[in-house]
C-alpha positions as CSV (number, residue, x, y, z in Angstrom):
1,M,-56.2,-31.1,-27.5
2,V,-52.7,-31.5,-26.2
3,N,-51.3,-34.9,-27.1
4,R,-49.0,-37.0,-24.9
5,K,-45.8,-36.2,-26.8
6,Q,-46.4,-32.5,-26.1
7,V,-46.9,-33.1,-22.4
8,V,-43.7,-35.1,-22.2
9,G,-41.7,-32.4,-24.1
10,W,-42.9,-29.6,-21.9
11,T,-42.1,-31.7,-18.8
12,N,-38.6,-32.4,-19.9
13,F,-38.0,-28.7,-20.7
14,A,-39.3,-27.7,-17.2
15,L,-37.0,-30.2,-15.5
16,V,-34.0,-28.9,-17.4
17,F,-34.9,-25.3,-16.6
18,I,-35.3,-26.1,-12.9
19,G,-32.0,-27.9,-12.8
20,F,-30.2,-25.0,-14.5
21,G,-31.8,-22.7,-11.9
22,I,-30.5,-24.8,-9.0
23,V,-26.9,-24.8,-10.4
24,L,-27.0,-21.1,-11.0
25,G,-28.4,-20.5,-7.5
26,L,-25.5,-22.5,-5.9
27,M,-22.9,-20.6,-7.9
28,V,-24.4,-17.2,-6.8
29,S,-24.7,-18.4,-3.2
30,S,-21.1,-19.5,-3.2
31,H,-19.9,-16.2,-4.8
32,F,-21.8,-13.9,-2.4
33,D,-21.3,-16.1,0.8
34,L,-25.0,-16.6,1.4
35,T,-25.9,-19.0,4.2
36,P,-28.7,-21.5,3.7
37,M,-31.1,-18.9,5.3
38,G,-30.0,-16.3,2.8
39,Q,-28.0,-14.2,5.4
40,A,-25.0,-12.3,4.1
41,V,-21.7,-12.8,5.9
42,E,-18.3,-11.2,5.8
43,R,-15.2,-13.3,5.8
44,G,-12.6,-12.6,8.4
45,G,-9.1,-13.9,9.1
46,N,-10.4,-16.4,11.7
47,G,-13.6,-17.5,9.9
48,V,-16.9,-15.9,9.0
49,L,-18.3,-12.9,10.9
50,P,-22.0,-12.2,10.4
51,L,-22.9,-8.6,9.5
52,T,-25.0,-6.7,12.0
53,P,-28.6,-6.8,10.7
54,G,-29.5,-3.5,9.0
55,F,-25.9,-2.4,8.3
56,S,-23.8,-2.6,5.1
57,A,-20.2,-3.7,5.4
58,T,-19.0,-0.1,5.2
59,E,-21.4,1.1,7.8
60,K,-20.5,-1.7,10.1
61,T,-16.8,-0.8,9.8
62,F,-17.5,2.8,10.9
63,V,-19.8,1.6,13.7
64,D,-17.1,-0.8,15.0
65,I,-14.4,1.9,14.8
66,S,-16.5,4.4,16.6
67,K,-17.3,2.0,19.4
68,A,-13.6,1.0,19.8
69,A,-12.1,4.5,19.5
70,T,-14.4,7.0,21.2
71,P,-13.7,5.7,24.8
72,A,-10.1,6.7,24.3
73,V,-10.9,10.3,23.3
74,V,-11.3,12.6,26.3
75,N,-12.6,16.1,27.0
76,I,-9.9,18.6,28.2
77,S,-11.0,21.8,29.9
78,T,-8.5,24.4,31.1
79,T,-8.6,27.4,33.3
80,R,-6.0,30.2,33.4
81,L,-5.8,33.6,35.1
82,V,-5.3,36.5,32.8
83,K,-4.2,39.9,34.0
84,N,-6.4,42.8,33.0
85,D,-3.9,45.3,31.7
86,L,-6.6,47.7,30.6
87,S,-8.0,48.0,34.2
88,P,-8.4,51.6,35.4
89,N,-7.4,50.6,38.9
90,S,-4.2,52.6,38.8
91,L,-6.2,55.8,38.0
92,F,-8.5,55.4,41.0
93,E,-5.6,54.6,43.3
94,D,-3.8,57.8,42.3
95,P,-3.4,60.1,45.4
96,F,-4.5,63.1,43.4
97,F,-7.7,61.3,42.4
98,K,-8.4,60.2,46.0
99,Q,-7.9,63.8,47.3
100,F,-10.9,65.0,45.3
101,F,-13.2,62.0,45.1
102,G,-12.3,59.9,48.2
103,N,-11.4,56.2,48.5
104,E,-14.9,54.8,47.8
105,F,-15.8,56.6,44.6
106,G,-13.6,54.5,42.3
107,H,-14.6,51.1,43.7
108,Q,-17.7,50.9,41.6
109,F,-15.7,51.5,38.4
110,Q,-12.8,49.2,39.2
111,Q,-12.3,46.1,37.2
112,P,-10.7,42.9,38.6
113,R,-7.0,42.8,38.1
114,E,-7.3,39.1,37.1
115,Q,-10.0,37.1,35.4
116,K,-10.5,33.4,34.7
117,V,-10.5,32.3,31.1
118,Q,-11.7,28.8,30.3
119,S,-11.2,26.8,27.1
120,L,-12.1,23.4,25.8
121,G,-10.2,20.8,23.8
122,S,-9.7,17.1,23.3
123,G,-7.1,14.5,24.0
124,V,-6.2,10.9,23.1
125,I,-5.3,8.3,25.6
126,I,-2.1,6.6,24.3
127,N,-1.2,4.6,27.4
128,S,-3.6,2.7,29.7
129,D,-1.8,4.2,32.7
130,G,-3.1,7.7,32.1
131,L,-0.8,9.2,29.4
132,I,-2.7,11.5,27.1
133,V,-1.6,13.4,23.9
134,T,-3.2,16.7,23.0
135,N,-2.2,20.0,21.3
136,N,0.1,22.4,23.1
137,H,-2.3,25.3,22.5
138,V,-5.0,23.4,24.4
139,V,-3.0,23.4,27.6
140,A,-0.5,26.3,27.1
141,N,-0.3,28.6,30.2
142,A,-3.1,26.7,31.9
143,D,-3.3,27.0,35.7
144,E,-5.7,24.0,36.0
145,I,-6.4,21.1,33.6
146,R,-9.5,18.9,34.0
147,V,-9.9,15.7,32.0
148,L,-13.3,14.2,31.5
149,L,-13.4,10.5,30.4
150,G,-16.1,8.8,28.4
151,D,-17.4,7.0,31.4
152,K,-18.0,10.5,33.1
153,R,-15.1,10.2,35.5
154,E,-13.1,13.4,35.9
155,F,-9.4,13.8,36.8
156,K,-7.0,16.6,37.3
157,G,-4.3,16.6,34.6
158,K,-0.6,17.4,34.9
159,V,1.6,18.4,32.0
160,V,4.4,16.0,31.3
161,G,6.0,17.8,28.4
162,T,5.2,20.2,25.6
163,D,6.6,21.0,22.2
164,P,5.3,24.3,20.8
165,K,7.2,23.8,17.5
166,T,4.9,21.0,16.6
167,D,2.0,22.1,18.8
168,L,2.0,18.9,20.8
169,A,1.8,18.2,24.5
170,I,1.6,15.2,26.9
171,I,-0.5,15.2,30.1
172,R,-1.0,12.5,32.7
173,I,-4.0,11.7,34.9
174,P,-3.9,9.4,38.0
175,A,-5.9,6.5,36.4
176,N,-5.2,2.9,35.3
177,H,-6.6,0.4,32.9
178,L,-7.8,3.0,30.5
179,P,-8.9,2.4,26.9
180,T,-6.4,3.3,24.2
181,I,-6.1,3.7,20.4
182,P,-3.3,1.8,18.7
183,W,-0.8,3.9,16.7
184,G,-1.0,3.7,12.9
185,D,1.6,4.5,10.3
186,S,0.7,7.8,8.8
187,S,3.3,7.4,6.0
188,K,1.1,4.7,4.5
189,M,-2.0,6.8,4.2
190,Q,-3.2,7.9,0.8
191,V,-5.3,10.7,-0.5
192,G,-8.9,9.5,-0.8
193,E,-8.9,7.1,2.1
194,Y,-11.8,7.3,4.6
195,V,-11.0,8.7,8.1
196,L,-13.0,9.5,11.2
197,A,-12.4,12.6,13.4
198,I,-13.2,12.1,17.0
199,G,-13.3,14.9,19.6
200,N,-15.4,17.4,21.6
201,P,-16.4,20.2,19.3
202,F,-18.1,23.0,21.2
203,G,-18.0,20.8,24.3
204,L,-20.1,18.0,22.7
205,N,-18.3,15.0,24.1
206,Q,-17.0,12.2,21.8
207,T,-18.5,13.5,18.5
208,V,-17.6,11.4,15.5
209,T,-17.4,12.9,12.0
210,M,-16.4,11.1,8.7
211,G,-14.5,12.3,5.7
212,I,-11.5,11.4,3.5
213,I,-7.9,12.4,3.4
214,S,-7.9,15.5,1.1
215,A,-4.1,16.0,0.9
216,L,-0.9,15.0,2.5
217,G,2.3,16.9,3.5
218,R,0.6,20.3,3.9
219,A,3.3,22.8,5.1
220,N,3.6,26.6,5.4
221,V,0.1,26.8,6.8
222,G,1.2,29.1,9.7
223,I,0.1,26.9,12.6
224,S,3.5,25.7,14.0
225,D,7.2,25.7,13.1
226,Y,7.3,22.2,11.8
227,E,4.4,21.3,9.6
228,D,3.6,18.2,7.7
229,F,-0.2,18.1,8.1
230,I,-2.8,15.6,6.9
231,Q,-5.6,17.6,5.3
232,T,-9.1,16.2,5.7
233,D,-12.7,17.2,5.0
234,A,-14.0,15.3,8.1
235,A,-15.8,18.0,10.1
236,I,-13.5,19.6,12.7
237,N,-14.7,22.5,14.8
238,P,-13.5,24.4,17.9
239,G,-13.0,21.9,20.7
240,N,-11.7,19.2,18.3
241,S,-8.1,20.3,18.8
242,G,-6.1,17.4,20.3
243,G,-8.6,14.8,19.2
244,A,-8.1,11.6,17.2
245,L,-8.0,11.1,13.4
246,V,-8.4,7.4,12.8
247,N,-8.3,5.2,9.7
248,T,-10.6,2.3,8.7
249,K,-8.5,-0.1,10.8
250,G,-9.3,2.0,13.9
251,E,-5.6,3.2,14.2
252,L,-4.5,6.6,15.3
253,I,-3.0,8.3,12.2
254,G,-3.3,11.9,13.2
255,I,-3.9,14.5,16.0
256,N,-6.6,17.0,14.9
257,T,-5.1,20.5,15.3
258,A,-6.8,23.3,13.3
259,I,-9.2,24.3,10.6
260,F,-9.1,26.7,7.7
261,S,-12.1,29.0,8.2
262,K,-13.3,32.5,7.4
263,S,-16.3,32.0,9.7
264,G,-14.6,30.4,12.7
265,G,-16.4,27.1,12.0
266,Y,-16.2,24.2,9.7
267,M,-15.7,24.9,6.0
268,G,-14.4,21.6,4.8
269,I,-10.7,21.9,5.4
270,G,-9.1,20.6,8.6
271,F,-5.5,19.7,9.5
272,A,-4.1,16.9,11.7
273,I,-0.5,16.3,12.8
274,P,0.6,12.9,11.4
275,S,0.9,10.1,13.9
276,N,4.5,9.4,12.9
277,M,5.5,13.0,13.8
278,A,3.5,12.9,17.0
279,K,5.0,9.6,18.1
280,S,8.5,10.8,17.4
281,V,8.0,13.9,19.5
282,L,6.3,12.0,22.4
283,D,8.9,9.3,22.5
284,S,11.6,11.9,22.7
285,I,9.8,13.7,25.6
286,Q,9.4,10.4,27.5
287,K,12.9,9.2,27.0
288,E,14.9,12.5,27.2
289,G,12.6,14.8,29.1
290,K,12.7,17.1,26.0
291,V,12.4,17.0,22.3
292,V,15.7,16.1,20.6
293,R,15.8,17.1,17.0
294,G,18.2,16.3,14.2
295,W,20.3,19.1,12.6
296,L,21.9,19.4,9.3
297,G,23.0,23.0,9.4
298,V,21.8,24.5,6.1
299,M,19.6,27.4,5.0
300,V,17.4,26.3,2.1
301,Q,14.8,28.0,-0.1
302,E,12.2,27.0,-2.7
303,V,13.3,26.2,-6.3
304,T,11.3,28.5,-8.6
305,P,11.0,27.8,-12.3
306,E,13.7,30.5,-13.0
307,L,16.1,29.0,-10.4
308,A,15.5,25.5,-11.7
309,K,16.6,26.6,-15.2
310,E,19.6,28.4,-13.8
311,F,20.8,25.4,-11.6
312,G,20.0,22.7,-14.2
313,I,16.9,21.2,-12.5
314,E,14.3,19.6,-14.8
315,Q,11.5,20.0,-12.3
316,N,10.6,22.7,-9.8
317,A,11.5,20.5,-6.8
318,G,14.3,20.1,-4.3
319,A,15.8,22.5,-1.8
320,L,18.3,25.2,-2.8
321,V,21.1,25.7,-0.3
322,S,21.5,29.4,0.3
323,D,23.9,29.1,3.2
324,V,25.9,26.5,5.1
325,V,26.6,26.9,8.9
326,D,30.3,26.6,9.8
327,G,31.1,23.5,11.7
328,S,27.7,21.9,10.9
329,P,27.1,18.4,9.7
330,A,26.4,19.9,6.2
331,K,29.8,21.6,6.2
332,K,31.5,18.4,7.3
333,G,29.7,16.5,4.6
334,G,30.8,18.8,1.8
335,L,27.6,20.7,1.1
336,E,28.1,24.1,-0.5
337,R,26.1,27.2,-1.2
338,G,24.2,26.7,-4.5
339,D,23.8,23.0,-4.1
340,V,20.2,21.8,-4.8
341,I,19.3,18.8,-2.5
342,I,17.1,16.5,-4.5
343,Q,17.3,13.3,-2.4
344,Y,17.5,12.6,1.4
345,Q,18.1,9.1,2.5
346,G,16.9,7.8,-0.9
347,K,13.6,9.8,-0.8
348,P,13.0,12.6,-3.3
349,V,13.0,16.1,-1.8
350,D,10.0,18.1,-3.1
351,N,10.5,21.3,-1.1
352,P,12.4,22.8,1.8
353,A,9.6,22.1,4.3
354,Q,9.7,18.4,3.6
355,L,13.5,18.3,3.9
356,R,13.3,20.2,7.2
357,N,10.8,17.7,8.6
358,E,12.9,14.8,7.4
359,V,16.0,16.1,9.1
360,V,14.5,17.0,12.5
361,E,12.9,13.5,12.7
362,T,16.2,11.7,11.9
363,P,17.7,10.2,15.1
364,V,20.9,12.0,16.2
365,G,24.0,10.1,15.1
366,T,22.5,8.6,12.0
367,R,24.7,8.7,8.9
368,I,22.6,10.0,6.0
369,K,23.1,10.2,2.3
370,L,22.2,13.2,0.2
371,V,22.0,13.6,-3.6
372,V,22.6,17.1,-4.7
373,I,22.9,18.9,-8.1
374,R,26.1,21.0,-8.4
375,N,27.1,22.6,-11.6
376,K,24.3,20.7,-13.3
377,Q,25.8,17.3,-12.2
378,E,24.4,14.9,-9.5
379,I,26.7,14.3,-6.6
380,L,26.3,11.8,-3.7
381,L,27.3,13.2,-0.2
382,E,27.3,11.6,3.2
383,T,27.4,13.1,6.7
384,K,26.2,12.4,10.3
385,I,23.1,14.1,11.8
386,E,23.8,16.0,15.0
387,E,21.5,17.3,17.7
388,Q,19.9,20.7,16.9
389,P,21.7,23.3,19.1
390,K,19.8,26.0,21.0
391,S,21.6,28.6,19.0
392,V,19.5,27.7,16.0
393,T,16.4,28.8,17.7
394,A,18.1,31.9,19.0
395,S,19.3,32.7,15.5
396,E,15.8,32.3,14.1
397,K,14.4,34.6,16.7
398,S,17.2,37.1,16.0
399,E,16.2,37.2,12.3
400,E,12.5,37.7,13.3
401,K,13.6,40.6,15.5
402,K,15.4,42.3,12.6
403,V,12.4,42.0,10.3
404,K,10.2,43.3,13.1
405,E,12.4,46.3,13.7
406,K,12.5,47.0,10.0
407,E,8.8,47.1,9.6
408,E,8.2,49.0,12.9
409,N,10.6,51.8,11.6
410,L,8.3,52.4,8.6
411,T,4.8,51.7,10.0
412,G,5.1,51.7,13.8
413,M,3.2,48.4,14.1
414,D,4.2,44.8,14.7
415,V,2.5,42.1,12.7
416,K,2.7,38.3,13.0
417,D,1.1,35.1,11.7
418,L,-2.0,34.5,13.7
419,T,-1.5,31.5,16.1
420,H,-3.7,29.9,18.8
421,E,-1.7,31.7,21.5
422,L,-2.1,35.1,19.9
423,S,-5.8,34.6,19.3
424,L,-6.1,33.9,23.1
425,Q,-4.0,36.9,24.0
426,L,-5.8,39.3,21.7
427,N,-9.2,37.7,22.3
428,I,-10.0,37.2,18.6
429,P,-11.1,34.1,16.7
430,F,-8.3,31.8,15.4
431,R,-8.3,31.3,11.7
432,I,-5.5,29.8,9.6
433,G,-3.9,32.0,7.0
434,E,-4.2,35.4,8.6
435,V,-1.7,38.1,9.7
436,V,-2.6,40.1,12.9
437,V,-1.4,43.4,14.3
438,T,0.1,42.6,17.7
439,Q,1.4,46.0,18.7
440,V,1.0,49.6,17.6
441,K,3.6,52.2,18.7
442,P,2.1,55.4,20.1
443,G,2.4,58.4,17.7
444,S,3.4,56.1,14.8
445,P,1.9,56.3,11.3
446,A,-0.1,53.2,12.1
447,E,-1.7,54.7,15.1
448,N,-2.4,58.0,13.3
449,T,-4.1,56.0,10.6
450,G,-6.3,54.3,13.1
451,I,-4.8,50.8,13.1
452,E,-5.4,48.9,16.4
453,Q,-4.0,45.9,18.1
454,G,-5.9,42.8,17.0
455,D,-6.6,44.1,13.5
456,I,-6.3,41.4,10.8
457,V,-4.4,42.6,7.7
458,L,-6.3,41.3,4.7
459,E,-4.7,43.3,1.9
460,I,-2.0,45.8,1.1
461,N,-2.3,47.7,-2.2
462,K,-5.1,45.3,-3.2
463,T,-2.7,42.3,-2.8
464,S,-4.0,39.5,-0.5
465,I,-2.0,38.9,2.7
466,R,-2.1,35.3,3.9
467,K,1.1,35.0,5.8
468,M,4.1,37.0,7.1
469,S,6.1,36.3,4.0
470,D,3.4,38.0,1.9
471,Y,3.5,41.0,4.1
472,E,7.3,41.2,4.1
473,Q,7.5,40.9,0.4
474,I,5.2,43.8,-0.2
475,M,6.8,46.0,2.5
476,E,10.3,45.4,1.0
477,G,9.2,47.3,-2.1
478,V,7.7,50.3,-0.2
479,K,9.9,53.3,0.6
480,K,9.7,55.9,3.3
481,G,7.2,58.6,2.4
482,E,5.0,56.4,0.2
483,T,1.4,55.7,1.0
484,I,-0.1,52.2,1.0
485,L,-3.7,51.1,0.9
486,I,-4.4,48.7,3.6
487,L,-7.5,46.6,4.1
488,I,-8.1,45.3,7.7
489,E,-10.7,43.3,9.5
490,R,-11.9,44.3,13.0
491,Q,-14.6,42.5,14.9
492,G,-16.0,41.0,11.8
493,R,-16.0,44.2,9.8
494,T,-13.6,45.2,7.0
495,L,-12.2,48.7,6.6
496,F,-9.9,50.4,4.1
497,L,-7.2,52.7,5.5
498,T,-4.4,54.7,3.9
499,L,-1.0,54.5,5.7
500,T,1.8,56.9,4.9
501,L,5.2,55.5,5.9
């Protein structure tokens, strides 16, 4: 039998245990913000916001961002007339032909001189009065632009300004009180942060995909002249160009531009123009009617390990000055050939592409400070940024022309980095990191070998070709009379050819 003392002892123990449980429960409830009904809540700046039933905090964030941002992303469809240069019309209109076959015979074989080509893209509303940012390649050479909003209204768009060098464009539609996405500061983004890509892949309106920032400051990709891309693994496909890349605050931190792909579709690598670069270009177009860029006036090159040792650089970073333009801000500031620029306005210079982007985005008239290494000693220099003259562009084109003529003399073909515009002109899929044959001279070694316009140059002498600099480097070492082994891709098939120069 259980005596009275045992009963009292067990009762006291039970009361103590229950009391301990109550205290512990209050502590846990306070720590996890549980309401008396056991409902989880999320604290906000203005109090407590209940979580949507069935969603975690992360899921709710993405749901809210999608609801807020998608209405400001539009579908852009363009139409342009393309002349059919391969039309046999001229043959059938020849008087000699008509003499034997008559006027009606050739009609059944004739092709239209012009045909309509349609393309799809995306855009982001950045002003409630109808101002939209998109990629230049989405609207380039378009005869008609149609903009479809999220509420199914459709408007005719008009180009306000374009900047092919960054692949950006502004269009306007006659509408008011439109939803917008607030600008974010792309310089504050870090690798590993969540992002959402919103656009119209394959014409599927307002599609949202999620990923992370895979890398920052991607340059030398071959998409545009000025590159400082955000790389992401958020799924981006054809039709996403010009769409929004937003952060977890729902801010616009990038304009989706291109993908790296061997199949033409998503392969986990996409690129977006940083919002800071886009905003700078768009502000300039709105204020000046054109893009005004800063100019320093130097030719720079990469610092290789060998060059770093020669010039007294501890790391393979910086921008080596190979030439200084007479009368330029660089010349006025005391820069010399052989200087290695390691700092620009207090920021380390990692490579020439970064320096170039920093300079062009610096407002004209700004006094800037440079730290350079000269004779293995650090020197501080100052100068004032000026507006980039048109002659700079003309000079660049002149250099490209010289390279082109040099290669044509040996091969009889013209090759270029594949761009969106070239892919449209040649009717081939656009893929980053490819070199395409744009022209073959009749009777040249290239034509005799069987190379055709639109062929993708994959390899030369079993060395991979990913950009024009790869092609030029190999061709510089080839002399007249030598034979090279060239691997091309044509309509999805690869083919080895031997080309004697």
